[in-house]
PyMOL CGO cylinders between C-alpha atoms (Angstrom):
from pymol import cmd
from pymol.cgo import CYLINDER

trace = [
    CYLINDER, -11.11, -16.37, 20.06, -7.95, -18.45, 20.46, 0.3, 1, 1, 1, 1, 1, 1,
    CYLINDER, -7.95, -18.45, 20.46, -9.55, -21.28, 18.50, 0.3, 1, 1, 1, 1, 1, 1,
    CYLINDER, -9.55, -21.28, 18.50, -10.35, -18.88, 15.65, 0.3, 1, 1, 1, 1, 1, 1,
    CYLINDER, -10.35, -18.88, 15.65, -6.73, -17.70, 15.59, 0.3, 1, 1, 1, 1, 1, 1,
    CYLINDER, -6.73, -17.70, 15.59, -5.48, -21.27, 15.37, 0.3, 1, 1, 1, 1, 1, 1,
    CYLINDER, -5.48, -21.27, 15.37, -7.88, -22.05, 12.53, 0.3, 1, 1, 1, 1, 1, 1,
    CYLINDER, -7.88, -22.05, 12.53, -6.79, -18.95, 10.62, 0.3, 1, 1, 1, 1, 1, 1,
    CYLINDER, -6.79, -18.95, 10.62, -3.10, -19.81, 11.07, 0.3, 1, 1, 1, 1, 1, 1,
    CYLINDER, -3.10, -19.81, 11.07, -3.65, -23.38, 9.90, 0.3, 1, 1, 1, 1, 1, 1,
    CYLINDER, -3.65, -23.38, 9.90, -5.61, -22.28, 6.84, 0.3, 1, 1, 1, 1, 1, 1,
    CYLINDER, -5.61, -22.28, 6.84, -2.84, -19.83, 5.90, 0.3, 1, 1, 1, 1, 1, 1,
    CYLINDER, -2.84, -19.83, 5.90, -0.20, -22.53, 6.28, 0.3, 1, 1, 1, 1, 1, 1,
    CYLINDER, -0.20, -22.53, 6.28, -2.17, -25.02, 4.21, 0.3, 1, 1, 1, 1, 1, 1,
    CYLINDER, -2.17, -25.02, 4.21, -2.88, -22.53, 1.44, 0.3, 1, 1, 1, 1, 1, 1,
    CYLINDER, -2.88, -22.53, 1.44, 0.80, -21.58, 1.30, 0.3, 1, 1, 1, 1, 1, 1,
    CYLINDER, 0.80, -21.58, 1.30, 1.67, -25.25, 0.68, 0.3, 1, 1, 1, 1, 1, 1,
    CYLINDER, 1.67, -25.25, 0.68, -0.95, -25.73, -2.02, 0.3, 1, 1, 1, 1, 1, 1,
    CYLINDER, -0.95, -25.73, -2.02, 0.20, -27.20, -5.30, 0.3, 1, 1, 1, 1, 1, 1,
    CYLINDER, 0.20, -27.20, -5.30, -0.50, -25.57, -8.64, 0.3, 1, 1, 1, 1, 1, 1,
    CYLINDER, -0.50, -25.57, -8.64, -0.69, -27.41, -11.95, 0.3, 1, 1, 1, 1, 1, 1,
    CYLINDER, -0.69, -27.41, -11.95, -0.24, -26.58, -15.61, 0.3, 1, 1, 1, 1, 1, 1,
    CYLINDER, -0.24, -26.58, -15.61, -0.47, -28.86, -18.63, 0.3, 1, 1, 1, 1, 1, 1,
    CYLINDER, -0.47, -28.86, -18.63, 0.50, -28.80, -22.28, 0.3, 1, 1, 1, 1, 1, 1,
    CYLINDER, 0.50, -28.80, -22.28, -0.97, -30.90, -25.07, 0.3, 1, 1, 1, 1, 1, 1,
    CYLINDER, -0.97, -30.90, -25.07, 2.10, -31.45, -27.24, 0.3, 1, 1, 1, 1, 1, 1,
    CYLINDER, 2.10, -31.45, -27.24, 1.77, -32.42, -30.89, 0.3, 1, 1, 1, 1, 1, 1,
    CYLINDER, 1.77, -32.42, -30.89, 4.36, -32.66, -33.62, 0.3, 1, 1, 1, 1, 1, 1,
    CYLINDER, 4.36, -32.66, -33.62, 4.43, -32.94, -37.37, 0.3, 1, 1, 1, 1, 1, 1,
    CYLINDER, 4.43, -32.94, -37.37, 5.18, -35.74, -37.95, 0.3, 1, 1, 1, 1, 1, 1,
    CYLINDER, 5.18, -35.74, -37.95, 3.84, -37.47, -34.83, 0.3, 1, 1, 1, 1, 1, 1,
    CYLINDER, 3.84, -37.47, -34.83, 6.02, -39.91, -32.89, 0.3, 1, 1, 1, 1, 1, 1,
    CYLINDER, 6.02, -39.91, -32.89, 8.72, -37.52, -31.70, 0.3, 1, 1, 1, 1, 1, 1,
    CYLINDER, 8.72, -37.52, -31.70, 10.21, -38.11, -28.27, 0.3, 1, 1, 1, 1, 1, 1,
    CYLINDER, 10.21, -38.11, -28.27, 9.67, -35.14, -25.93, 0.3, 1, 1, 1, 1, 1, 1,
    CYLINDER, 9.67, -35.14, -25.93, 12.66, -34.52, -23.64, 0.3, 1, 1, 1, 1, 1, 1,
    CYLINDER, 12.66, -34.52, -23.64, 12.85, -32.11, -20.70, 0.3, 1, 1, 1, 1, 1, 1,
    CYLINDER, 12.85, -32.11, -20.70, 15.36, -29.32, -21.23, 0.3, 1, 1, 1, 1, 1, 1,
    CYLINDER, 15.36, -29.32, -21.23, 15.75, -29.08, -17.46, 0.3, 1, 1, 1, 1, 1, 1,
    CYLINDER, 15.75, -29.08, -17.46, 16.90, -32.60, -16.59, 0.3, 1, 1, 1, 1, 1, 1,
    CYLINDER, 16.90, -32.60, -16.59, 16.98, -34.57, -19.86, 0.3, 1, 1, 1, 1, 1, 1,
    CYLINDER, 16.98, -34.57, -19.86, 14.19, -36.93, -18.81, 0.3, 1, 1, 1, 1, 1, 1,
    CYLINDER, 14.19, -36.93, -18.81, 11.79, -38.34, -21.40, 0.3, 1, 1, 1, 1, 1, 1,
    CYLINDER, 11.79, -38.34, -21.40, 8.29, -36.85, -21.06, 0.3, 1, 1, 1, 1, 1, 1,
    CYLINDER, 8.29, -36.85, -21.06, 6.59, -39.01, -23.67, 0.3, 1, 1, 1, 1, 1, 1,
    CYLINDER, 6.59, -39.01, -23.67, 6.06, -39.39, -27.40, 0.3, 1, 1, 1, 1, 1, 1,
    CYLINDER, 6.06, -39.39, -27.40, 3.89, -37.01, -29.44, 0.3, 1, 1, 1, 1, 1, 1,
    CYLINDER, 3.89, -37.01, -29.44, 1.01, -36.56, -29.33, 0.3, 1, 1, 1, 1, 1, 1,
    CYLINDER, 1.01, -36.56, -29.33, 1.04, -36.42, -25.54, 0.3, 1, 1, 1, 1, 1, 1,
    CYLINDER, 1.04, -36.42, -25.54, -0.19, -34.33, -22.63, 0.3, 1, 1, 1, 1, 1, 1,
    CYLINDER, -0.19, -34.33, -22.63, 2.34, -33.43, -19.95, 0.3, 1, 1, 1, 1, 1, 1,
    CYLINDER, 2.34, -33.43, -19.95, 1.38, -32.02, -16.54, 0.3, 1, 1, 1, 1, 1, 1,
    CYLINDER, 1.38, -32.02, -16.54, 3.74, -29.94, -14.41, 0.3, 1, 1, 1, 1, 1, 1,
    CYLINDER, 3.74, -29.94, -14.41, 3.32, -29.33, -10.67, 0.3, 1, 1, 1, 1, 1, 1,
    CYLINDER, 3.32, -29.33, -10.67, 4.73, -26.40, -8.72, 0.3, 1, 1, 1, 1, 1, 1,
    CYLINDER, 4.73, -26.40, -8.72, 4.25, -24.81, -5.31, 0.3, 1, 1, 1, 1, 1, 1,
    CYLINDER, 4.25, -24.81, -5.31, 3.93, -21.40, -6.97, 0.3, 1, 1, 1, 1, 1, 1,
    CYLINDER, 3.93, -21.40, -6.97, 1.14, -20.15, -9.21, 0.3, 1, 1, 1, 1, 1, 1,
    CYLINDER, 1.14, -20.15, -9.21, 3.69, -18.16, -11.24, 0.3, 1, 1, 1, 1, 1, 1,
    CYLINDER, 3.69, -18.16, -11.24, 4.09, -18.95, -14.92, 0.3, 1, 1, 1, 1, 1, 1,
    CYLINDER, 4.09, -18.95, -14.92, 6.88, -21.40, -15.70, 0.3, 1, 1, 1, 1, 1, 1,
    CYLINDER, 6.88, -21.40, -15.70, 9.31, -21.05, -18.61, 0.3, 1, 1, 1, 1, 1, 1,
    CYLINDER, 9.31, -21.05, -18.61, 9.75, -24.53, -20.06, 0.3, 1, 1, 1, 1, 1, 1,
    CYLINDER, 9.75, -24.53, -20.06, 12.28, -25.80, -22.58, 0.3, 1, 1, 1, 1, 1, 1,
    CYLINDER, 12.28, -25.80, -22.58, 11.64, -29.04, -24.46, 0.3, 1, 1, 1, 1, 1, 1,
    CYLINDER, 11.64, -29.04, -24.46, 13.71, -30.98, -26.96, 0.3, 1, 1, 1, 1, 1, 1,
    CYLINDER, 13.71, -30.98, -26.96, 12.11, -33.07, -29.72, 0.3, 1, 1, 1, 1, 1, 1,
    CYLINDER, 12.11, -33.07, -29.72, 13.86, -36.07, -31.32, 0.3, 1, 1, 1, 1, 1, 1,
    CYLINDER, 13.86, -36.07, -31.32, 12.77, -38.40, -34.09, 0.3, 1, 1, 1, 1, 1, 1,
    CYLINDER, 12.77, -38.40, -34.09, 14.82, -40.73, -36.28, 0.3, 1, 1, 1, 1, 1, 1,
    CYLINDER, 14.82, -40.73, -36.28, 15.35, -39.17, -39.72, 0.3, 1, 1, 1, 1, 1, 1,
    CYLINDER, 15.35, -39.17, -39.72, 14.56, -35.63, -38.51, 0.3, 1, 1, 1, 1, 1, 1,
    CYLINDER, 14.56, -35.63, -38.51, 16.66, -32.80, -37.10, 0.3, 1, 1, 1, 1, 1, 1,
    CYLINDER, 16.66, -32.80, -37.10, 16.41, -32.33, -33.34, 0.3, 1, 1, 1, 1, 1, 1,
    CYLINDER, 16.41, -32.33, -33.34, 14.36, -29.28, -32.40, 0.3, 1, 1, 1, 1, 1, 1,
    CYLINDER, 14.36, -29.28, -32.40, 14.32, -27.22, -29.20, 0.3, 1, 1, 1, 1, 1, 1,
    CYLINDER, 14.32, -27.22, -29.20, 11.24, -25.24, -28.27, 0.3, 1, 1, 1, 1, 1, 1,
    CYLINDER, 11.24, -25.24, -28.27, 10.38, -23.08, -25.27, 0.3, 1, 1, 1, 1, 1, 1,
    CYLINDER, 10.38, -23.08, -25.27, 7.14, -21.62, -23.96, 0.3, 1, 1, 1, 1, 1, 1,
    CYLINDER, 7.14, -21.62, -23.96, 5.52, -20.11, -20.88, 0.3, 1, 1, 1, 1, 1, 1,
    CYLINDER, 5.52, -20.11, -20.88, 3.03, -22.27, -19.01, 0.3, 1, 1, 1, 1, 1, 1,
    CYLINDER, 3.03, -22.27, -19.01, 0.45, -20.89, -16.59, 0.3, 1, 1, 1, 1, 1, 1,
    CYLINDER, 0.45, -20.89, -16.59, 0.23, -22.84, -13.34, 0.3, 1, 1, 1, 1, 1, 1,
    CYLINDER, 0.23, -22.84, -13.34, -3.39, -21.78, -12.84, 0.3, 1, 1, 1, 1, 1, 1,
    CYLINDER, -3.39, -21.78, -12.84, -5.07, -25.05, -11.90, 0.3, 1, 1, 1, 1, 1, 1,
    CYLINDER, -5.07, -25.05, -11.90, -5.72, -26.45, -8.43, 0.3, 1, 1, 1, 1, 1, 1,
    CYLINDER, -5.72, -26.45, -8.43, -5.76, -30.10, -9.57, 0.3, 1, 1, 1, 1, 1, 1,
    CYLINDER, -5.76, -30.10, -9.57, -3.98, -32.27, -12.10, 0.3, 1, 1, 1, 1, 1, 1,
    CYLINDER, -3.98, -32.27, -12.10, -7.33, -33.20, -13.64, 0.3, 1, 1, 1, 1, 1, 1,
    CYLINDER, -7.33, -33.20, -13.64, -8.27, -29.54, -14.22, 0.3, 1, 1, 1, 1, 1, 1,
    CYLINDER, -8.27, -29.54, -14.22, -4.90, -28.90, -15.84, 0.3, 1, 1, 1, 1, 1, 1,
    CYLINDER, -4.90, -28.90, -15.84, -5.29, -31.89, -18.19, 0.3, 1, 1, 1, 1, 1, 1,
    CYLINDER, -5.29, -31.89, -18.19, -8.80, -30.82, -19.20, 0.3, 1, 1, 1, 1, 1, 1,
    CYLINDER, -8.80, -30.82, -19.20, -7.66, -27.25, -19.94, 0.3, 1, 1, 1, 1, 1, 1,
    CYLINDER, -7.66, -27.25, -19.94, -4.18, -27.93, -21.33, 0.3, 1, 1, 1, 1, 1, 1,
    CYLINDER, -4.18, -27.93, -21.33, -2.35, -25.42, -23.54, 0.3, 1, 1, 1, 1, 1, 1,
    CYLINDER, -2.35, -25.42, -23.54, -1.59, -26.54, -27.10, 0.3, 1, 1, 1, 1, 1, 1,
    CYLINDER, -1.59, -26.54, -27.10, 2.06, -26.70, -28.15, 0.3, 1, 1, 1, 1, 1, 1,
    CYLINDER, 2.06, -26.70, -28.15, 2.68, -27.52, -31.83, 0.3, 1, 1, 1, 1, 1, 1,
    CYLINDER, 2.68, -27.52, -31.83, 6.10, -28.32, -33.29, 0.3, 1, 1, 1, 1, 1, 1,
    CYLINDER, 6.10, -28.32, -33.29, 7.11, -29.05, -36.89, 0.3, 1, 1, 1, 1, 1, 1,
    CYLINDER, 7.11, -29.05, -36.89, 10.23, -31.18, -37.36, 0.3, 1, 1, 1, 1, 1, 1,
    CYLINDER, 10.23, -31.18, -37.36, 12.46, -30.81, -40.42, 0.3, 1, 1, 1, 1, 1, 1,
    CYLINDER, 12.46, -30.81, -40.42, 13.31, -34.01, -42.31, 0.3, 1, 1, 1, 1, 1, 1,
    CYLINDER, 13.31, -34.01, -42.31, 17.01, -34.77, -42.86, 0.3, 1, 1, 1, 1, 1, 1,
    CYLINDER, 17.01, -34.77, -42.86, 18.17, -34.92, -46.46, 0.3, 1, 1, 1, 1, 1, 1,
    CYLINDER, 18.17, -34.92, -46.46, 19.39, -38.25, -47.83, 0.3, 1, 1, 1, 1, 1, 1,
]
cmd.load_cgo(trace, "trace")
């Protein structure tokens, strides 16, 4: 009985520490825009790209991204991302599509 209690406690602890993943397939018109995190300003890649986020919670995450490309106005976009996947690979295979259109600067 004691052994069963220990196993149950360990499984609860391990499941509480489980990571959850969400991914977005990010495309822009035109392609080649740098994707920048609104949270910390880090570069996440150049469109088209797939970005994976990891969190200890399975709650949806509100993400803010900035898009930059020479000759185009900077654009900020936000969206909700479901952290529903148990692995990074699952998240990449079932990524949400995020599409952004950049406006060309005049002159």
